[in-house]
All heavy atoms as a GROMACS GRO file, in nm:
protein
  574
    1MET      N    1   3.389   1.398   0.867
    1MET     CA    2   3.466   1.335   0.973
    1MET      C    3   3.553   1.226   0.910
    1MET      O    4   3.508   1.152   0.824
    1MET     CB    5   3.374   1.278   1.080
    1MET     CG    6   3.449   1.242   1.207
    1MET     SD    7   3.349   1.169   1.338
    1MET     CE    8   3.241   1.300   1.383
    2ASN      N    9   3.672   1.216   0.957
    2ASN     CA   10   3.769   1.119   0.906
    2ASN      C   11   3.726   0.977   0.942
    2ASN      O   12   3.672   0.952   1.049
    2ASN     CB   13   3.905   1.153   0.969
    2ASN     CG   14   4.019   1.081   0.905
    2ASN    OD1   15   4.002   0.972   0.853
    2ASN    ND2   16   4.135   1.143   0.910
    3SER      N   17   3.751   0.882   0.852
    3SER     CA   18   3.709   0.744   0.879
    3SER      C   19   3.786   0.683   0.996
    3SER      O   20   3.732   0.598   1.067
    3SER     CB   21   3.728   0.659   0.754
    3SER     OG   22   3.864   0.646   0.722
    4ASN      N   23   3.911   0.726   1.017
    4ASN     CA   24   3.986   0.675   1.133
    4ASN      C   25   3.924   0.720   1.264
    4ASN      O   26   3.924   0.644   1.361
    4ASN     CB   27   4.132   0.720   1.126
    4ASN     CG   28   4.210   0.646   1.020
    4ASN    OD1   29   4.178   0.533   0.988
    4ASN    ND2   30   4.310   0.710   0.965
    5ILE      N   31   3.871   0.839   1.266
    5ILE     CA   32   3.804   0.889   1.387
    5ILE      C   33   3.678   0.806   1.413
    5ILE      O   34   3.650   0.767   1.526
    5ILE     CB   35   3.770   1.039   1.373
    5ILE    CG1   36   3.900   1.120   1.366
    5ILE    CG2   37   3.684   1.086   1.489
    5ILE    CD1   38   3.878   1.267   1.339
    6ILE      N   39   3.604   0.778   1.308
    6ILE     CA   40   3.482   0.699   1.323
    6ILE      C   41   3.515   0.559   1.374
    6ILE      O   42   3.451   0.508   1.466
    6ILE     CB   43   3.405   0.692   1.189
    6ILE    CG1   44   3.354   0.832   1.153
    6ILE    CG2   45   3.290   0.593   1.196
    6ILE    CD1   46   3.298   0.844   1.014
    7TRP      N   47   3.617   0.494   1.314
    7TRP     CA   48   3.657   0.360   1.359
    7TRP      C   49   3.705   0.363   1.504
    7TRP      O   50   3.680   0.271   1.581
    7TRP     CB   51   3.765   0.301   1.269
    7TRP     CG   52   3.708   0.234   1.150
    7TRP    CD1   53   3.715   0.277   1.021
    7TRP    CD2   54   3.630   0.114   1.148
    7TRP    NE1   55   3.648   0.190   0.939
    7TRP    CE2   56   3.595   0.090   1.014
    7TRP    CE3   57   3.587   0.026   1.245
    7TRP    CZ2   58   3.519  -0.021   0.976
    7TRP    CZ3   59   3.512  -0.084   1.207
    7TRP    CH2   60   3.479  -0.107   1.075
    8GLY      N   61   3.777   0.469   1.542
    8GLY     CA   62   3.822   0.481   1.680
    8GLY      C   63   3.706   0.488   1.777
    8GLY      O   64   3.706   0.422   1.882
    9ILE      N   65   3.604   0.566   1.741
    9ILE     CA   66   3.486   0.578   1.827
    9ILE      C   67   3.413   0.444   1.836
    9ILE      O   68   3.369   0.402   1.943
    9ILE     CB   69   3.393   0.690   1.776
    9ILE    CG1   70   3.463   0.826   1.793
    9ILE    CG2   71   3.258   0.688   1.846
    9ILE    CD1   72   3.392   0.940   1.724
   10VAL      N   73   3.401   0.375   1.723
   10VAL     CA   74   3.333   0.245   1.721
   10VAL      C   75   3.408   0.144   1.809
   10VAL      O   76   3.347   0.071   1.887
   10VAL     CB   77   3.320   0.193   1.576
   10VAL    CG1   78   3.278   0.047   1.573
   10VAL    CG2   79   3.221   0.279   1.499
   11LEU      N   80   3.540   0.139   1.797
   11LEU     CA   81   3.618   0.045   1.877
   11LEU      C   82   3.610   0.077   2.026
   11LEU      O   83   3.602  -0.014   2.110
   11LEU     CB   84   3.763   0.042   1.830
   11LEU     CG   85   3.786  -0.025   1.694
   11LEU    CD1   86   3.930  -0.008   1.651
   11LEU    CD2   87   3.748  -0.170   1.699
   12LEU      N   88   3.614   0.205   2.061
   12LEU     CA   89   3.600   0.242   2.201
   12LEU      C   90   3.461   0.204   2.255
   12LEU      O   91   3.449   0.155   2.367
   12LEU     CB   92   3.625   0.391   2.220
   12LEU     CG   93   3.772   0.433   2.216
   12LEU    CD1   94   3.782   0.584   2.219
   12LEU    CD2   95   3.848   0.372   2.330
   13ALA      N   96   3.358   0.226   2.174
   13ALA     CA   97   3.223   0.188   2.217
   13ALA      C   98   3.213   0.036   2.235
   13ALA      O   99   3.152  -0.012   2.329
   13ALA     CB  100   3.120   0.237   2.115
   14LEU      N  101   3.275  -0.039   2.143
   14LEU     CA  102   3.275  -0.184   2.156
   14LEU      C  103   3.346  -0.229   2.284
   14LEU      O  104   3.301  -0.321   2.351
   14LEU     CB  105   3.345  -0.248   2.036
   14LEU     CG  106   3.257  -0.291   1.920
   14LEU    CD1  107   3.343  -0.343   1.807
   14LEU    CD2  108   3.156  -0.393   1.962
   15SER      N  109   3.456  -0.163   2.314
   15SER     CA  110   3.529  -0.202   2.435
   15SER      C  111   3.448  -0.175   2.561
   15SER      O  112   3.457  -0.249   2.658
   15SER     CB  113   3.665  -0.132   2.441
   15SER     OG  114   3.649   0.005   2.469
   16LEU      N  115   3.367  -0.069   2.558
   16LEU     CA  116   3.286  -0.037   2.676
   16LEU      C  117   3.164  -0.128   2.689
   16LEU      O  118   3.126  -0.166   2.800
   16LEU     CB  119   3.241   0.109   2.669
   16LEU     CG  120   3.350   0.213   2.687
   16LEU    CD1  121   3.293   0.352   2.663
   16LEU    CD2  122   3.410   0.203   2.825
   17PHE      N  123   3.102  -0.161   2.577
   17PHE     CA  124   2.974  -0.232   2.580
   17PHE      C  125   2.984  -0.373   2.524
   17PHE      O  126   2.885  -0.427   2.474
   17PHE     CB  127   2.868  -0.153   2.503
   17PHE     CG  128   2.849  -0.014   2.558
   17PHE    CD1  129   2.888   0.096   2.485
   17PHE    CD2  130   2.793   0.006   2.682
   17PHE    CE1  131   2.871   0.224   2.533
   17PHE    CE2  132   2.775   0.133   2.732
   17PHE     CZ  133   2.815   0.242   2.658
   18LEU      N  134   3.100  -0.436   2.531
   18LEU     CA  135   3.120  -0.567   2.470
   18LEU      C  136   3.033  -0.673   2.536
   18LEU      O  137   2.964  -0.748   2.467
   18LEU     CB  138   3.267  -0.607   2.478
   18LEU     CG  139   3.303  -0.738   2.411
   18LEU    CD1  140   3.277  -0.728   2.262
   18LEU    CD2  141   3.446  -0.775   2.437
   19LYS      N  142   3.033  -0.680   2.667
   19LYS     CA  143   2.957  -0.785   2.736
   19LYS      C  144   2.806  -0.772   2.713
   19LYS      O  145   2.740  -0.870   2.681
   19LYS     CB  146   2.991  -0.784   2.884
   19LYS     CG  147   2.939  -0.905   2.955
   19LYS     CD  148   3.025  -0.939   3.072
   19LYS     CE  149   2.975  -1.066   3.133
   19LYS     NZ  150   3.078  -1.155   3.172
   20PRO      N  151   2.747  -0.651   2.726
   20PRO     CA  152   2.603  -0.640   2.698
   20PRO      C  153   2.569  -0.672   2.552
   20PRO      O  154   2.466  -0.733   2.524
   20PRO     CB  155   2.570  -0.494   2.730
   20PRO     CG  156   2.677  -0.448   2.820
   20PRO     CD  157   2.798  -0.527   2.785
   21LEU      N  158   2.656  -0.633   2.458
   21LEU     CA  159   2.630  -0.664   2.318
   21LEU      C  160   2.633  -0.814   2.293
   21LEU      O  161   2.551  -0.867   2.218
   21LEU     CB  162   2.732  -0.594   2.228
   21LEU     CG  163   2.713  -0.444   2.210
   21LEU    CD1  164   2.828  -0.386   2.130
   21LEU    CD2  165   2.581  -0.416   2.140
   22LEU      N  166   2.728  -0.883   2.355
   22LEU     CA  167   2.733  -1.028   2.340
   22LEU      C  168   2.608  -1.093   2.398
   22LEU      O  169   2.556  -1.189   2.342
   22LEU     CB  170   2.858  -1.085   2.408
   22LEU     CG  171   2.990  -1.060   2.338
   22LEU    CD1  172   3.105  -1.113   2.423
   22LEU    CD2  173   2.993  -1.122   2.201
   23ALA      N  174   2.560  -1.040   2.509
   23ALA     CA  175   2.439  -1.095   2.571
   23ALA      C  176   2.316  -1.071   2.482
   23ALA      O  177   2.230  -1.159   2.469
   23ALA     CB  178   2.418  -1.033   2.708
   24ILE      N  179   2.308  -0.955   2.420
   24ILE     CA  180   2.195  -0.923   2.333
   24ILE      C  181   2.194  -1.016   2.212
   24ILE      O  182   2.092  -1.068   2.171
   24ILE     CB  183   2.199  -0.775   2.289
   24ILE    CG1  184   2.167  -0.685   2.409
   24ILE    CG2  185   2.103  -0.748   2.174
   24ILE    CD1  186   2.192  -0.538   2.384
   25VAL      N  187   2.313  -1.037   2.154
   25VAL     CA  188   2.323  -1.121   2.035
   25VAL      C  189   2.307  -1.269   2.069
   25VAL      O  190   2.272  -1.350   1.985
   25VAL     CB  191   2.459  -1.095   1.964
   25VAL    CG1  192   2.478  -1.185   1.845
   25VAL    CG2  193   2.468  -0.950   1.920
   26GLY      N  194   2.332  -1.304   2.194
   26GLY     CA  195   2.317  -1.442   2.237
   26GLY      C  196   2.446  -1.520   2.235
   26GLY      O  197   2.445  -1.643   2.238
   27LEU      N  198   2.558  -1.450   2.230
   27LEU     CA  199   2.689  -1.516   2.232
   27LEU      C  200   2.744  -1.513   2.374
   27LEU      O  201   2.704  -1.432   2.456
   27LEU     CB  202   2.786  -1.447   2.137
   27LEU     CG  203   2.745  -1.446   1.990
   27LEU    CD1  204   2.839  -1.359   1.910
   27LEU    CD2  205   2.743  -1.586   1.934
   28ASP      N  206   2.839  -1.599   2.401
   28ASP     CA  207   2.904  -1.594   2.531
   28ASP      C  208   3.055  -1.578   2.510
   28ASP      O  209   3.102  -1.558   2.399
   28ASP     CB  210   2.871  -1.718   2.616
   28ASP     CG  211   2.913  -1.846   2.548
   28ASP    OD1  212   2.971  -1.840   2.439
   28ASP    OD2  213   2.886  -1.952   2.606
   29GLU      N  214   3.129  -1.587   2.618
   29GLU     CA  215   3.272  -1.558   2.612
   29GLU      C  216   3.351  -1.669   2.546
   29GLU      O  217   3.471  -1.656   2.526
   29GLU     CB  218   3.324  -1.529   2.752
   29GLU     CG  219   3.280  -1.391   2.798
   29GLU     CD  220   3.245  -1.387   2.944
   29GLU    OE1  221   3.265  -1.487   3.014
   29GLU    OE2  222   3.197  -1.282   2.988
   30LYS      N  223   3.288  -1.779   2.507
   30LYS     CA  224   3.358  -1.883   2.432
   30LYS      C  225   3.400  -1.832   2.295
   30LYS      O  226   3.480  -1.894   2.227
   30LYS     CB  227   3.271  -2.007   2.416
   30LYS     CG  228   3.252  -2.083   2.544
   30LYS     CD  229   3.173  -2.209   2.519
   30LYS     CE  230   3.158  -2.286   2.649
   30LYS     NZ  231   3.087  -2.411   2.629
   31LEU      N  232   3.343  -1.719   2.255
   31LEU     CA  233   3.377  -1.656   2.128
   31LEU      C  234   3.525  -1.622   2.122
   31LEU      O  235   3.584  -1.622   2.014
   31LEU     CB  236   3.292  -1.529   2.112
   31LEU     CG  237   3.314  -1.445   1.988
   31LEU    CD1  238   3.256  -1.516   1.867
   31LEU    CD2  239   3.248  -1.310   2.004
   32PHE      N  240   3.587  -1.596   2.235
   32PHE     CA  241   3.726  -1.552   2.240
   32PHE      C  242   3.823  -1.668   2.258
   32PHE      O  243   3.935  -1.649   2.301
   32PHE     CB  244   3.747  -1.450   2.351
   32PHE     CG  245   3.653  -1.334   2.341
   32PHE    CD1  246   3.569  -1.304   2.445
   32PHE    CD2  247   3.646  -1.258   2.227
   32PHE    CE1  248   3.481  -1.198   2.436
   32PHE    CE2  249   3.558  -1.153   2.216
   32PHE     CZ  250   3.475  -1.123   2.322
   33GLY      N  251   3.779  -1.787   2.227
   33GLY     CA  252   3.866  -1.903   2.243
   33GLY      C  253   3.880  -1.980   2.113
   33GLY      O  254   3.799  -1.968   2.022
   34LEU      N  255   3.984  -2.058   2.107
   34LEU     CA  256   4.007  -2.145   1.993
   34LEU      C  257   3.988  -2.288   2.042
   34LEU      O  258   4.055  -2.331   2.136
   34LEU     CB  259   4.149  -2.125   1.939
   34LEU     CG  260   4.191  -2.212   1.823
   34LEU    CD1  261   4.104  -2.183   1.700
   34LEU    CD2  262   4.337  -2.188   1.789
   35TYR      N  263   3.895  -2.358   1.980
   35TYR     CA  264   3.860  -2.492   2.025
   35TYR      C  265   3.884  -2.591   1.912
   35TYR      O  266   3.852  -2.563   1.796
   35TYR     CB  267   3.713  -2.497   2.070
   35TYR     CG  268   3.685  -2.398   2.179
   35TYR    CD1  269   3.634  -2.273   2.150
   35TYR    CD2  270   3.712  -2.429   2.311
   35TYR    CE1  271   3.611  -2.181   2.250
   35TYR    CE2  272   3.688  -2.338   2.413
   35TYR     CZ  273   3.639  -2.215   2.381
   35TYR     OH  274   3.616  -2.123   2.479
   36TRP      N  275   3.941  -2.704   1.945
   36TRP     CA  276   3.970  -2.806   1.846
   36TRP      C  277   3.920  -2.940   1.898
   36TRP      O  278   3.966  -2.987   2.001
   36TRP     CB  279   4.120  -2.812   1.818
   36TRP     CG  280   4.160  -2.917   1.720
   36TRP    CD1  281   4.217  -3.037   1.748
   36TRP    CD2  282   4.144  -2.913   1.579
   36TRP    NE1  283   4.238  -3.108   1.634
   36TRP    CE2  284   4.195  -3.034   1.528
   36TRP    CE3  285   4.091  -2.820   1.490
   36TRP    CZ2  286   4.196  -3.062   1.392
   36TRP    CZ3  287   4.092  -2.848   1.356
   36TRP    CH2  288   4.145  -2.968   1.309
   37GLN      N  289   3.822  -2.998   1.833
   37GLN     CA  290   3.762  -3.125   1.869
   37GLN      C  291   3.717  -3.127   2.016
   37GLN      O  292   3.743  -3.222   2.090
   37GLN     CB  293   3.859  -3.240   1.842
   37GLN     CG  294   3.891  -3.255   1.695
   37GLN     CD  295   3.991  -3.365   1.668
   37GLN    OE1  296   4.051  -3.421   1.760
   37GLN    NE2  297   4.010  -3.396   1.542
   38GLY      N  298   3.652  -3.021   2.057
   38GLY     CA  299   3.598  -3.013   2.192
   38GLY      C  300   3.698  -2.972   2.299
   38GLY      O  301   3.661  -2.953   2.414
   39GLU      N  302   3.824  -2.960   2.264
   39GLU     CA  303   3.927  -2.922   2.361
   39GLU      C  304   3.959  -2.773   2.345
   39GLU      O  305   3.963  -2.722   2.234
   39GLU     CB  306   4.056  -3.002   2.337
   39GLU     CG  307   4.039  -3.151   2.346
   39GLU     CD  308   4.053  -3.202   2.488
   39GLU    OE1  309   4.127  -3.139   2.565
   39GLU    OE2  310   3.989  -3.302   2.520
   40THR      N  311   3.985  -2.708   2.455
   40THR     CA  312   4.024  -2.568   2.449
   40THR      C  313   4.173  -2.559   2.417
   40THR      O  314   4.256  -2.608   2.492
   40THR     CB  315   3.997  -2.498   2.584
   40THR    OG1  316   3.860  -2.513   2.616
   40THR    CG2  317   4.035  -2.352   2.577
   41VAL      N  318   4.204  -2.499   2.303
   41VAL     CA  319   4.342  -2.484   2.262
   41VAL      C  320   4.398  -2.352   2.312
   41VAL      O  321   4.509  -2.344   2.363
   41VAL     CB  322   4.355  -2.492   2.108
   41VAL    CG1  323   4.499  -2.470   2.063
   41VAL    CG2  324   4.303  -2.625   2.058
   42PHE      N  325   4.319  -2.247   2.299
   42PHE     CA  326   4.364  -2.113   2.334
   42PHE      C  327   4.242  -2.031   2.370
   42PHE      O  328   4.138  -2.041   2.306
   42PHE     CB  329   4.436  -2.051   2.213
   42PHE     CG  330   4.479  -1.909   2.234
   42PHE    CD1  331   4.588  -1.881   2.314
   42PHE    CD2  332   4.411  -1.806   2.174
   42PHE    CE1  333   4.627  -1.750   2.333
   42PHE    CE2  334   4.451  -1.675   2.193
   42PHE     CZ  335   4.560  -1.648   2.271
   43THR      N  336   4.253  -1.951   2.473
   43THR     CA  337   4.141  -1.866   2.510
   43THR      C  338   4.194  -1.730   2.558
   43THR      O  339   4.302  -1.721   2.615
   43THR     CB  340   4.055  -1.932   2.619
   43THR    OG1  341   3.942  -1.850   2.644
   43THR    CG2  342   4.130  -1.954   2.747
   44LEU      N  343   4.117  -1.627   2.530
   44LEU     CA  344   4.149  -1.493   2.574
   44LEU      C  345   4.049  -1.450   2.680
   44LEU      O  346   3.929  -1.475   2.666
   44LEU     CB  347   4.141  -1.394   2.458
   44LEU     CG  348   4.262  -1.382   2.368
   44LEU    CD1  349   4.231  -1.286   2.254
   44LEU    CD2  350   4.384  -1.334   2.442
   45ASP      N  351   4.097  -1.383   2.782
   45ASP     CA  352   4.010  -1.328   2.884
   45ASP      C  353   3.929  -1.214   2.822
   45ASP      O  354   3.985  -1.130   2.751
   45ASP     CB  355   4.097  -1.276   3.000
   45ASP     CG  356   4.014  -1.225   3.115
   45ASP    OD1  357   3.904  -1.279   3.137
   45ASP    OD2  358   4.061  -1.131   3.183
   46PRO      N  359   3.798  -1.208   2.845
   46PRO     CA  360   3.718  -1.099   2.787
   46PRO      C  361   3.768  -0.961   2.828
   46PRO      O  362   3.758  -0.866   2.750
   46PRO     CB  363   3.578  -1.126   2.841
   46PRO     CG  364   3.576  -1.271   2.870
   46PRO     CD  365   3.716  -1.307   2.911
   47LEU      N  366   3.823  -0.947   2.947
   47LEU     CA  367   3.878  -0.818   2.988
   47LEU      C  368   3.997  -0.780   2.899
   47LEU      O  369   4.010  -0.664   2.859
   47LEU     CB  370   3.922  -0.824   3.134
   47LEU     CG  371   3.984  -0.695   3.190
   47LEU    CD1  372   3.883  -0.582   3.187
   47LEU    CD2  373   4.036  -0.717   3.329
   48LEU      N  374   4.079  -0.877   2.865
   48LEU     CA  375   4.192  -0.852   2.776
   48LEU      C  376   4.144  -0.809   2.637
   48LEU      O  377   4.200  -0.719   2.576
   48LEU     CB  378   4.281  -0.975   2.766
   48LEU     CG  379   4.406  -0.964   2.680
   48LEU    CD1  380   4.500  -0.860   2.738
   48LEU    CD2  381   4.474  -1.098   2.670
   49VAL      N  382   4.037  -0.871   2.589
   49VAL     CA  383   3.980  -0.833   2.460
   49VAL      C  384   3.930  -0.690   2.464
   49VAL      O  385   3.952  -0.612   2.371
   49VAL     CB  386   3.867  -0.931   2.420
   49VAL    CG1  387   3.796  -0.884   2.296
   49VAL    CG2  388   3.922  -1.070   2.400
   50ARG      N  389   3.866  -0.652   2.574
   50ARG     CA  390   3.817  -0.514   2.588
   50ARG      C  391   3.931  -0.415   2.592
   50ARG      O  392   3.923  -0.307   2.533
   50ARG     CB  393   3.732  -0.503   2.714
   50ARG     CG  394   3.602  -0.580   2.703
   50ARG     CD  395   3.526  -0.581   2.831
   50ARG     NE  396   3.470  -0.448   2.857
   50ARG     CZ  397   3.398  -0.420   2.962
   50ARG    NH1  398   3.372  -0.514   3.050
   50ARG    NH2  399   3.351  -0.299   2.978
   51ILE      N  400   4.040  -0.450   2.660
   51ILE     CA  401   4.156  -0.361   2.667
   51ILE      C  402   4.219  -0.346   2.529
   51ILE      O  403   4.255  -0.234   2.488
   51ILE     CB  404   4.258  -0.414   2.770
   51ILE    CG1  405   4.202  -0.400   2.911
   51ILE    CG2  406   4.392  -0.342   2.757
   51ILE    CD1  407   4.281  -0.469   3.018
   52ILE      N  408   4.231  -0.455   2.455
   52ILE     CA  409   4.287  -0.450   2.319
   52ILE      C  410   4.201  -0.361   2.229
   52ILE      O  411   4.252  -0.277   2.154
   52ILE     CB  412   4.302  -0.592   2.261
   52ILE    CG1  413   4.410  -0.668   2.337
   52ILE    CG2  414   4.334  -0.587   2.112
   52ILE    CD1  415   4.417  -0.815   2.304
   53LEU      N  416   4.069  -0.377   2.236
   53LEU     CA  417   3.980  -0.293   2.157
   53LEU      C  418   3.994  -0.146   2.193
   53LEU      O  419   3.995  -0.058   2.106
   53LEU     CB  420   3.835  -0.337   2.175
   53LEU     CG  421   3.792  -0.465   2.105
   53LEU    CD1  422   3.652  -0.504   2.149
   53LEU    CD2  423   3.798  -0.449   1.956
   54ALA      N  424   4.006  -0.117   2.322
   54ALA     CA  425   4.021   0.022   2.366
   54ALA      C  426   4.152   0.081   2.317
   54ALA      O  427   4.155   0.196   2.271
   54ALA     CB  428   4.013   0.029   2.518
   55VAL      N  429   4.260   0.004   2.323
   55VAL     CA  430   4.390   0.054   2.276
   55VAL      C  431   4.385   0.084   2.127
   55VAL      O  432   4.429   0.190   2.081
   55VAL     CB  433   4.502  -0.046   2.311
   55VAL    CG1  434   4.631  -0.012   2.238
   55VAL    CG2  435   4.525  -0.049   2.461
   56PHE      N  436   4.329  -0.009   2.048
   56PHE     CA  437   4.317   0.014   1.905
   56PHE      C  438   4.227   0.134   1.877
   56PHE      O  439   4.252   0.212   1.784
   56PHE     CB  440   4.264  -0.109   1.832
   56PHE     CG  441   4.369  -0.212   1.805
   56PHE    CD1  442   4.347  -0.344   1.839
   56PHE    CD2  443   4.490  -0.179   1.746
   56PHE    CE1  444   4.443  -0.441   1.814
   56PHE    CE2  445   4.586  -0.274   1.721
   56PHE     CZ  446   4.563  -0.405   1.756
   57GLY      N  447   4.121   0.151   1.954
   57GLY     CA  448   4.033   0.266   1.936
   57GLY      C  449   4.103   0.398   1.961
   57GLY      O  450   4.088   0.492   1.884
   58VAL      N  451   4.183   0.404   2.066
   58VAL     CA  452   4.257   0.528   2.097
   58VAL      C  453   4.360   0.555   1.986
   58VAL      O  454   4.375   0.670   1.942
   58VAL     CB  455   4.324   0.517   2.235
   58VAL    CG1  456   4.424   0.629   2.256
   58VAL    CG2  457   4.220   0.518   2.345
   59ILE      N  458   4.427   0.451   1.939
   59ILE     CA  459   4.525   0.469   1.831
   59ILE      C  460   4.457   0.522   1.705
   59ILE      O  461   4.507   0.614   1.640
   59ILE     CB  462   4.600   0.337   1.805
   59ILE    CG1  463   4.693   0.304   1.922
   59ILE    CG2  464   4.680   0.344   1.674
   59ILE    CD1  465   4.754   0.166   1.915
   60MET      N  466   4.342   0.464   1.670
   60MET     CA  467   4.270   0.510   1.551
   60MET      C  468   4.224   0.654   1.568
   60MET      O  469   4.230   0.733   1.473
   60MET     CB  470   4.150   0.419   1.524
   60MET     CG  471   4.187   0.280   1.481
   60MET     SD  472   4.273   0.273   1.325
   60MET     CE  473   4.139   0.297   1.214
   61LEU      N  474   4.179   0.691   1.687
   61LEU     CA  475   4.139   0.830   1.711
   61LEU      C  476   4.257   0.924   1.694
   61LEU      O  477   4.245   1.030   1.632
   61LEU     CB  478   4.081   0.845   1.852
   61LEU     CG  479   3.934   0.813   1.868
   61LEU    CD1  480   3.895   0.818   2.014
   61LEU    CD2  481   3.850   0.909   1.789
   62LEU      N  482   4.371   0.887   1.750
   62LEU     CA  483   4.489   0.973   1.737
   62LEU      C  484   4.532   0.989   1.592
   62LEU      O  485   4.566   1.100   1.548
   62LEU     CB  486   4.604   0.918   1.821
   62LEU     CG  487   4.586   0.925   1.973
   62LEU    CD1  488   4.701   0.856   2.045
   62LEU    CD2  489   4.575   1.069   2.017
   63ILE      N  490   4.531   0.880   1.516
   63ILE     CA  491   4.567   0.888   1.375
   63ILE      C  492   4.468   0.978   1.300
   63ILE      O  493   4.508   1.062   1.219
   63ILE     CB  494   4.572   0.747   1.313
   63ILE    CG1  495   4.690   0.669   1.369
   63ILE    CG2  496   4.580   0.755   1.160
   63ILE    CD1  497   4.690   0.521   1.330
   64GLY      N  498   4.340   0.961   1.327
   64GLY     CA  499   4.239   1.043   1.261
   64GLY      C  500   4.251   1.190   1.295
   64GLY      O  501   4.236   1.276   1.207
   65VAL      N  502   4.279   1.222   1.420
   65VAL     CA  503   4.294   1.362   1.460
   65VAL      C  504   4.416   1.423   1.394
   65VAL      O  505   4.413   1.538   1.348
   65VAL     CB  506   4.300   1.372   1.614
   65VAL    CG1  507   4.344   1.509   1.658
   65VAL    CG2  508   4.165   1.337   1.674
   66ARG      N  509   4.526   1.348   1.387
   66ARG     CA  510   4.646   1.399   1.322
   66ARG      C  511   4.622   1.425   1.173
   66ARG      O  512   4.667   1.525   1.119
   66ARG     CB  513   4.762   1.302   1.339
   66ARG     CG  514   4.814   1.297   1.482
   66ARG     CD  515   4.924   1.197   1.496
   66ARG     NE  516   5.050   1.262   1.463
   66ARG     CZ  517   5.162   1.198   1.437
   66ARG    NH1  518   5.164   1.066   1.439
   66ARG    NH2  519   5.271   1.262   1.410
   67GLN      N  520   4.550   1.334   1.108
   67GLN     CA  521   4.520   1.354   0.965
   67GLN      C  522   4.429   1.474   0.945
   67GLN      O  523   4.446   1.550   0.850
   67GLN     CB  524   4.455   1.228   0.907
   67GLN     CG  525   4.552   1.115   0.888
   67GLN     CD  526   4.484   0.990   0.835
   67GLN    OE1  527   4.362   0.982   0.831
   67GLN    NE2  528   4.564   0.892   0.796
   68ALA      N  529   4.332   1.492   1.032
   68ALA     CA  530   4.241   1.606   1.021
   68ALA      C  531   4.317   1.736   1.044
   68ALA      O  532   4.291   1.837   0.977
   68ALA     CB  533   4.127   1.592   1.120
   69ALA      N  534   4.412   1.735   1.137
   69ALA     CA  535   4.491   1.856   1.163
   69ALA      C  536   4.579   1.890   1.043
   69ALA      O  537   4.597   2.008   1.009
   69ALA     CB  538   4.576   1.837   1.288
   70LYS      N  539   4.634   1.789   0.977
   70LYS     CA  540   4.717   1.812   0.858
   70LYS      C  541   4.633   1.869   0.743
   70LYS      O  542   4.680   1.952   0.667
   70LYS     CB  543   4.784   1.682   0.813
   70LYS     CG  544   4.904   1.644   0.895
   70LYS     CD  545   4.968   1.518   0.838
   70LYS     CE  546   5.086   1.475   0.922
   70LYS     NZ  547   5.147   1.351   0.870
   71GLN      N  548   4.510   1.823   0.730
   71GLN     CA  549   4.425   1.870   0.621
   71GLN      C  550   4.382   2.015   0.643
   71GLN      O  551   4.358   2.088   0.548
   71GLN     CB  552   4.300   1.782   0.609
   71GLN     CG  553   4.329   1.646   0.553
   71GLN     CD  554   4.207   1.556   0.551
   71GLN    OE1  555   4.100   1.595   0.601
   71GLN    NE2  556   4.221   1.437   0.496
   72LYS      N  557   4.372   2.059   0.767
   72LYS     CA  558   4.330   2.196   0.795
   72LYS      C  559   4.442   2.297   0.770
   72LYS      O  560   4.416   2.414   0.752
   72LYS     CB  561   4.282   2.208   0.940
   72LYS     CG  562   4.144   2.151   0.960
   72LYS     CD  563   4.088   2.189   1.093
   72LYS     CE  564   3.947   2.136   1.103
   72LYS     NZ  565   3.880   2.176   1.225
   73LYS      N  566   4.567   2.250   0.770
   73LYS     CA  567   4.679   2.343   0.748
   73LYS      C  568   4.682   2.396   0.607
   73LYS      O  569   4.652   2.347   0.511
   73LYS     CB  570   4.811   2.274   0.779
   73LYS     CG  571   4.838   2.266   0.926
   73LYS     CD  572   4.977   2.215   0.950
   73LYS     CE  573   5.006   2.213   1.099
   73LYS     NZ  574   5.137   2.164   1.128
   0.00000   0.00000   0.00000
């Protein structure tokens, strides 16, 4: 199996199970923010992070499938 396909599957799984995984590890959504001296400088909505992971996962899957199709020719 192509490594791009594997990474695509991993990213899609992360996008689906991000919140439960964070809860298991003991992290919260502050992970997606940039904090400087106790002040919030920048923060990302966890839903936006999941969407970004899903988009990258689909892109990696498509690249992997195209490479696999080229190798079979």
